C-alpha positions as CSV (number, residue, x, y, z in Angstrom):
1,M,1.7,15.7,4.9
2,N,-1.8,15.3,5.5
3,R,-4.3,11.7,5.0
4,D,-5.4,12.6,1.4
5,E,-2.1,12.9,0.3
6,V,-0.3,10.0,1.5
7,L,-3.8,8.1,-0.4
8,Q,-3.2,9.3,-3.3
9,E,0.7,8.6,-3.1
10,I,-0.2,5.1,-1.8
11,H,-2.5,4.6,-5.0
12,Q,0.1,6.1,-7.4
13,I,2.8,3.8,-5.9
14,A,0.9,0.7,-6.7
15,K,-0.2,1.8,-9.5
16,E,3.2,2.3,-11.0
17,F,4.2,-1.4,-9.5
18,A,1.6,-2.9,-10.9
19,A,2.4,-1.8,-14.1
20,S,5.7,-2.5,-13.7
21,S,4.4,-6.2,-13.5
22,G,2.2,-6.1,-16.5
23,R,-0.9,-6.6,-13.5
24,T,-4.0,-5.1,-14.0
25,V,-6.1,-2.4,-11.7
26,N,-9.6,-3.4,-10.7
27,E,-11.2,-0.3,-9.1
28,N,-14.2,-2.5,-8.2
29,S,-12.6,-4.6,-5.5
30,S,-13.0,-3.7,-2.1
31,N,-9.7,-5.6,-1.5
32,F,-6.7,-3.4,-1.9
33,L,-3.9,-6.3,-2.7
34,E,-6.3,-7.9,-5.3
35,A,-7.1,-4.3,-6.4
36,Y,-3.8,-4.1,-7.9
37,G,-3.2,-7.7,-8.7
38,F,-0.5,-8.2,-5.6
39,T,0.9,-11.5,-4.8
40,S,1.7,-11.8,-1.3
41,L,5.7,-11.4,-2.2
42,D,4.2,-8.4,-4.6
43,A,2.8,-7.1,-1.1
44,L,6.4,-7.2,0.5
45,E,7.6,-5.4,-2.1
46,F,5.0,-2.6,-2.3
47,L,5.4,-2.3,1.3
48,L,8.8,-2.0,1.0
49,L,8.3,0.9,-1.8
50,L,5.9,2.3,0.8
51,E,8.6,2.2,3.1
52,E,11.6,4.2,1.2
53,R,8.8,6.6,0.2
54,F,7.7,8.0,3.5
55,G,10.5,6.7,5.6
56,V,8.4,3.9,7.8
57,T,9.1,1.1,8.9
58,F,6.4,-1.1,8.3
59,E,6.9,-3.8,11.7
60,D,6.1,-7.3,12.0
61,E,3.4,-8.0,14.3
62,D,1.7,-4.6,11.6
63,L,1.0,-6.9,8.7
64,T,-1.9,-7.3,9.5
65,E,-4.9,-8.5,6.8
66,D,-6.5,-5.7,8.4
67,T,-4.2,-3.2,7.3
68,L,-2.8,-5.1,4.2
69,T,-5.9,-5.3,2.9
70,S,-6.9,-1.7,3.5
71,E,-5.9,1.8,1.6
72,D,-7.5,3.5,4.4
73,R,-5.8,1.3,6.7
74,L,-2.1,1.5,5.2
75,A,-2.4,5.4,4.5
76,D,-3.5,5.5,8.7
77,Y,-0.7,3.3,9.7
78,V,1.5,5.3,7.4
79,I,0.1,9.0,9.2
80,E,0.6,6.9,12.0
81,R,3.5,6.3,12.1
82,L,4.9,9.3,10.2
83,G,4.0,11.7,13.8
């Protein structure tokens, strides 16, 4: 799976999750979690969905603001874990 495919999948999962929660997407936000209106609990649920979809594990020490607020960093993390 290449980077563009991972990014596309991350956005698709985020859009579906946001829609299921009745949240609207703010595509102008530079913060990925804020763009989808995710609370901290939503973010954890979203990460679980990513773990299931990609078969990766987000290690506790890697759950930083830098990783979670950028779709590029999330994609890089997933790709790194996919090896």
